[in-house]
C-alpha positions as CSV (number, residue, x, y, z in Angstrom):
1,M,-55.0,1.4,-32.2
2,M,-51.5,0.0,-31.4
3,L,-50.7,-3.7,-31.7
4,V,-47.5,-4.9,-30.1
5,N,-45.8,-7.3,-32.4
6,S,-42.5,-7.8,-30.4
7,P,-40.5,-5.9,-27.8
8,D,-38.7,-4.0,-30.6
9,S,-41.6,-3.3,-33.0
10,V,-45.1,-1.8,-32.8
11,I,-47.7,-2.1,-35.5
12,D,-50.3,0.7,-35.8
13,A,-53.5,-1.0,-36.9
14,N,-54.8,2.4,-38.1
15,L,-52.2,2.1,-40.8
16,A,-53.9,-1.0,-42.2
17,I,-57.3,0.9,-42.2
18,A,-55.7,3.9,-43.9
19,L,-54.0,1.6,-46.5
20,D,-57.3,-0.1,-47.3
21,A,-59.0,3.3,-47.8
22,L,-56.2,4.6,-50.0
23,L,-56.1,1.6,-52.2
24,A,-59.8,1.4,-52.5
25,E,-60.3,5.1,-53.3
26,Q,-57.0,5.7,-55.1
27,S,-57.3,9.3,-53.9
28,V,-55.9,11.0,-50.8
29,T,-58.9,13.3,-50.6
30,R,-61.6,10.6,-50.9
31,A,-59.7,8.3,-48.5
32,A,-59.6,11.2,-46.0
33,A,-63.3,11.8,-46.4
34,R,-64.0,8.0,-45.9
35,L,-62.1,8.0,-42.6
36,H,-63.4,11.4,-41.5
37,T,-59.9,13.0,-41.4
38,S,-58.2,15.8,-43.2
39,P,-56.4,15.4,-46.6
40,A,-53.3,16.7,-44.9
41,A,-53.4,14.0,-42.3
42,M,-54.1,11.4,-44.9
43,S,-51.2,12.7,-47.0
44,R,-48.9,12.3,-44.0
45,T,-50.2,8.7,-43.4
46,L,-49.5,7.9,-47.1
47,A,-45.9,9.1,-46.7
48,R,-45.5,6.9,-43.6
49,L,-46.9,3.9,-45.5
50,R,-44.5,4.5,-48.3
51,R,-41.5,4.6,-45.9
52,I,-42.7,1.4,-44.1
53,L,-43.5,-0.6,-47.3
54,Q,-40.6,1.0,-49.3
55,D,-43.0,1.5,-52.2
56,P,-44.8,4.6,-53.5
57,L,-48.1,2.7,-53.5
58,L,-50.0,5.5,-55.4
59,V,-48.4,7.6,-58.1
60,R,-49.7,10.6,-60.1
61,A,-51.0,9.9,-63.6
62,G,-52.3,13.1,-64.9
63,Q,-55.1,14.3,-62.7
64,T,-55.5,11.0,-60.9
65,M,-53.4,8.5,-58.9
66,V,-52.8,4.9,-59.9
67,P,-51.6,2.0,-57.7
68,T,-48.2,0.5,-58.1
69,P,-48.0,-3.3,-58.7
70,R,-47.2,-3.7,-55.0
71,A,-50.3,-1.7,-54.1
72,Q,-52.4,-3.9,-56.4
73,A,-51.1,-7.0,-54.7
74,L,-51.8,-5.6,-51.3
75,R,-55.3,-4.3,-52.0
76,E,-57.3,-7.5,-51.2
77,E,-55.1,-8.4,-48.3
78,A,-55.5,-5.0,-46.7
79,A,-59.3,-5.2,-47.1
80,T,-59.3,-8.7,-45.5
81,V,-57.2,-7.4,-42.5
82,V,-59.7,-4.5,-42.0
83,R,-62.7,-6.8,-42.1
84,S,-61.0,-9.1,-39.5
85,L,-60.2,-6.2,-37.3
86,G,-63.8,-5.0,-37.5
87,A,-65.1,-8.4,-36.5
88,L,-62.6,-8.8,-33.7
89,L,-63.4,-5.4,-32.2
90,S,-67.2,-5.5,-32.7
91,P,-69.6,-6.1,-29.8
92,G,-70.6,-9.8,-29.5
93,A,-73.6,-10.7,-31.6
94,S,-76.9,-11.2,-29.7
95,V,-77.8,-14.7,-28.9
96,D,-80.9,-16.4,-30.2
97,P,-82.4,-18.1,-27.1
98,A,-83.9,-20.8,-29.4
99,S,-80.4,-21.9,-30.3
100,L,-79.1,-22.3,-26.7
101,R,-78.1,-25.7,-25.5
102,S,-77.1,-24.9,-21.9
103,T,-77.6,-25.8,-18.3
104,F,-77.6,-22.8,-16.0
105,T,-76.7,-23.3,-12.3
106,L,-78.5,-20.9,-9.9
107,Q,-78.1,-20.6,-6.1
108,A,-81.2,-19.6,-4.1
109,A,-83.0,-20.1,-0.9
110,D,-85.8,-22.7,-1.1
111,L,-88.6,-20.1,-1.1
112,V,-86.9,-18.1,-3.9
113,G,-86.1,-21.3,-5.9
114,A,-89.7,-22.5,-5.6
115,A,-91.0,-19.1,-6.8
116,L,-88.5,-18.9,-9.7
117,A,-88.7,-22.5,-11.1
118,P,-92.3,-22.4,-12.6
119,G,-91.6,-19.1,-14.4
120,L,-88.2,-20.1,-15.6
121,L,-89.4,-23.4,-17.0
122,Q,-92.3,-21.8,-18.8
123,L,-90.3,-19.0,-20.3
124,A,-87.5,-21.5,-21.3
125,R,-90.1,-23.7,-23.0
126,R,-91.4,-20.8,-25.0
127,E,-88.1,-19.2,-25.9
128,A,-85.2,-21.6,-25.2
129,P,-86.3,-25.2,-25.2
130,G,-82.7,-26.4,-25.1
131,V,-82.0,-24.8,-21.7
132,S,-82.3,-26.5,-18.4
133,F,-81.7,-25.3,-14.8
134,R,-79.9,-26.6,-11.8
135,I,-81.0,-24.8,-8.6
136,R,-78.6,-25.2,-5.7
137,A,-79.3,-24.5,-2.0
138,E,-77.7,-21.5,-0.4
139,E,-74.3,-22.1,1.0
140,L,-74.0,-22.1,4.8
141,E,-70.9,-19.9,4.6
142,A,-69.9,-17.3,2.1
143,G,-67.9,-18.8,-0.7
144,P,-66.3,-17.9,-4.0
145,A,-68.9,-19.9,-6.0
146,L,-69.5,-17.1,-8.5
147,R,-65.8,-16.4,-9.0
148,D,-65.0,-20.1,-9.4
149,G,-67.8,-20.6,-11.9
150,R,-69.6,-23.2,-9.8
151,I,-72.8,-21.2,-10.2
152,D,-73.9,-18.8,-12.9
153,L,-76.3,-16.6,-10.8
154,E,-77.1,-16.1,-7.1
155,I,-80.6,-15.0,-6.3
156,G,-81.8,-13.9,-2.9
157,S,-80.7,-11.5,-0.2
158,I,-77.2,-10.8,-1.4
159,D,-74.9,-10.1,1.6
160,H,-71.7,-12.0,1.1
161,V,-70.2,-11.3,-2.3
162,D,-66.7,-10.6,-3.6
163,P,-65.8,-7.0,-4.4
164,E,-66.0,-7.5,-8.2
165,T,-69.4,-9.2,-8.1
166,Q,-72.2,-7.5,-10.1
167,I,-75.5,-7.0,-8.2
168,E,-78.9,-6.0,-9.5
169,E,-81.7,-5.4,-7.0
170,L,-85.0,-7.0,-8.3
171,V,-87.7,-6.5,-5.7
172,S,-88.1,-5.1,-2.2
173,L,-90.5,-6.9,0.1
174,R,-91.9,-6.6,3.6
175,M,-92.2,-9.4,6.2
176,V,-95.6,-10.5,7.3
177,A,-96.8,-13.1,9.8
178,A,-98.2,-16.4,8.4
179,V,-100.6,-18.5,10.4
180,R,-103.1,-21.3,9.7
181,P,-106.7,-20.6,9.1
182,G,-108.6,-20.2,12.3
183,H,-105.5,-19.3,14.3
184,P,-106.2,-17.1,17.3
185,L,-104.2,-14.3,15.8
186,T,-106.7,-14.0,13.0
187,E,-109.3,-12.9,15.4
188,G,-109.1,-9.2,16.2
189,P,-106.3,-6.7,15.5
190,L,-102.7,-8.0,15.6
191,T,-100.7,-6.1,18.3
192,P,-97.0,-6.5,19.1
193,A,-98.0,-8.0,22.5
194,R,-100.2,-10.7,20.9
195,L,-97.6,-11.4,18.3
196,A,-94.9,-11.8,21.0
197,A,-97.2,-14.1,23.0
198,A,-97.6,-16.6,20.2
199,Q,-95.2,-19.5,19.6
200,H,-92.9,-19.0,16.6
201,V,-90.9,-21.1,14.1
202,A,-87.8,-19.2,12.9
203,V,-86.0,-19.8,9.7
204,S,-82.2,-19.8,9.7
205,R,-79.7,-21.8,7.9
206,R,-77.3,-21.2,10.8
207,G,-79.7,-22.2,13.4
208,R,-80.2,-18.7,14.9
209,F,-83.2,-18.1,17.2
210,T,-83.3,-14.3,16.8
211,G,-83.7,-11.8,14.0
212,P,-85.0,-8.3,13.2
213,L,-88.4,-9.1,14.7
214,D,-86.8,-9.8,18.1
215,T,-85.0,-6.5,17.8
216,A,-88.2,-4.6,17.1
217,L,-90.0,-6.4,20.0
218,A,-87.2,-5.7,22.4
219,E,-87.6,-2.0,21.9
220,L,-91.1,-2.4,23.4
221,N,-89.7,-4.7,26.2
222,L,-91.4,-7.7,24.5
223,H,-89.9,-11.1,23.8
224,R,-91.3,-13.9,21.7
225,L,-90.9,-17.6,22.2
226,V,-89.2,-19.4,19.3
227,S,-90.2,-23.1,19.7
228,V,-88.2,-24.4,16.7
229,V,-85.7,-23.2,14.2
230,L,-85.8,-24.7,10.7
231,P,-83.4,-24.1,7.7
232,S,-86.2,-23.9,5.2
233,H,-89.0,-21.5,4.6
234,L,-91.1,-24.1,2.9
235,A,-90.7,-26.5,5.9
236,A,-91.6,-23.7,8.3
237,M,-94.7,-22.8,6.4
238,T,-95.8,-26.5,6.2
239,L,-95.4,-26.8,9.9
240,V,-97.3,-23.6,10.5
241,A,-100.2,-24.9,8.3
242,R,-100.5,-27.9,10.8
243,S,-100.0,-26.1,14.1
244,D,-100.5,-22.9,16.0
245,L,-97.0,-21.7,15.3
246,V,-96.3,-18.4,13.5
247,C,-93.6,-17.8,10.9
248,L,-92.5,-14.8,8.9
249,V,-92.7,-14.8,5.1
250,P,-92.0,-12.1,2.5
251,A,-94.8,-10.3,0.8
252,A,-95.3,-7.4,-1.6
253,P,-95.8,-3.9,-0.2
254,P,-99.4,-2.7,0.5
255,G,-101.1,-1.8,-2.8
256,A,-98.6,-3.6,-5.0
257,A,-99.3,-6.7,-7.1
258,P,-98.8,-10.0,-5.2
259,S,-95.3,-11.4,-5.2
260,P,-94.6,-14.9,-6.6
261,L,-92.7,-15.5,-3.3
262,T,-96.1,-15.7,-1.5
263,H,-97.4,-18.4,-3.9
264,D,-96.5,-21.3,-1.6
265,A,-98.0,-19.6,1.5
266,N,-101.2,-19.1,-0.5
267,A,-101.2,-22.7,-1.7
268,L,-100.9,-23.9,1.9
269,G,-103.9,-21.7,2.7
270,L,-102.0,-19.6,5.2
271,H,-103.3,-16.3,6.4
272,L,-100.8,-13.4,6.0
273,L,-101.1,-10.8,8.7
274,D,-99.5,-7.3,8.7
275,I,-97.0,-6.9,11.5
276,P,-97.5,-3.7,13.5
277,L,-93.8,-3.1,13.8
278,A,-91.2,-1.3,11.7
279,L,-89.1,-4.2,10.3
280,P,-86.4,-3.7,7.7
281,P,-87.5,-4.6,4.1
282,L,-86.1,-7.7,2.4
283,T,-84.4,-6.9,-0.8
284,I,-84.2,-9.8,-3.3
285,G,-81.4,-9.3,-5.9
286,M,-79.3,-11.3,-8.3
287,A,-75.5,-11.5,-8.4
288,W,-73.1,-12.7,-11.1
289,H,-69.4,-12.5,-11.9
290,P,-68.5,-9.7,-14.4
291,R,-67.1,-12.2,-16.9
292,H,-70.7,-13.0,-17.7
293,T,-72.0,-9.4,-18.0
294,A,-71.7,-9.2,-21.8
295,D,-72.4,-12.8,-22.6
296,G,-75.6,-13.2,-24.6
297,A,-76.8,-16.4,-23.0
298,H,-76.3,-15.0,-19.5
299,R,-78.1,-11.8,-20.4
300,W,-81.1,-14.0,-21.4
301,L,-80.8,-15.8,-18.1
302,R,-80.8,-12.5,-16.1
303,D,-83.7,-11.2,-18.1
304,T,-85.7,-14.3,-17.6
305,V,-85.1,-14.1,-13.8
306,R,-86.1,-10.5,-13.9
307,R,-89.3,-11.1,-15.8
308,T,-90.2,-14.0,-13.4
309,L,-89.7,-12.1,-10.1
310,C,-90.6,-8.6,-11.2
311,T,-93.7,-9.3,-13.2
312,P,-96.1,-10.6,-10.5
313,T,-99.2,-10.7,-12.7
314,A,-97.6,-12.9,-15.3
315,A,-95.8,-15.0,-12.7
316,S,-99.0,-15.6,-10.8
317,E,-100.5,-17.2,-13.9
318,I,-97.7,-19.8,-14.1
319,T,-98.3,-22.9,-12.0
320,A,-95.8,-25.6,-11.3
321,A,-98.0,-28.1,-13.2
322,D,-98.2,-25.8,-16.2
323,A,-94.5,-25.3,-16.2
324,I,-93.7,-29.0,-16.1
325,D,-96.6,-30.3,-18.3
326,P,-96.9,-28.3,-21.6
327,K,-100.3,-29.8,-22.4
């Protein structure tokens, strides 16, 4: 370990560690054993320390070695330096969530934010009552919000990040068709032709009318009618619950536990229909700047998001009312 003191001098921090061991053990052999090195190497280090400090430090007295007055004066100081180095170079201590007093800013689509908020609030109430959350809407265009520190975590379909951004995939979902109870599509099997013939509401922050469903339908020479484009999944589902429109929502794969992302569709009483087309999966992940990777508070935040989105059984038991009202 080399510490640069000035352009003309370099201090080897290992010398301070060796000095501490030599003065504590008052023996080259025992100091070598303490530092897991050889007596010959420790003897050379002692010689180097003698040259630097211009003092013999340890001198022979019969079968033992005794410290010089300079060595005795340095003993406590050397031990203090070694303890400071150990604290400086040790991993950060784990954070007790109960001691946190923080506001975390998350960026997420409305559907993801609505699925996250109840679980985040309940876990925070149990583990970190001093924590609050600010959930921001997705930005229309890619921006350096993570790099600039304007947000702590981005959650959703991560497709516009800086090269250094850390990404963890949380869950892979499929897209299903959501319709109101009694909708004509709930009667009989859903075919690509019947799906294309229905009127649709598309969800796009950029106002786009087309997406992967249109690509899959086009391969069968089918085209759907998108009557309206909304920027919000929740607004689209609310409209579908009051009309004969169809919208796409994410759902867990067949046989898997329900995803918290379908909670709002279920609360609106929507029917979720399997789409008979090969659509690409929707991967929900979280992204953060690497400066937060080792931070204890941010690790708790990431773990809380992970538990909320990746533990559907627990998440399904958390309602918005329960998260807000602890009674």
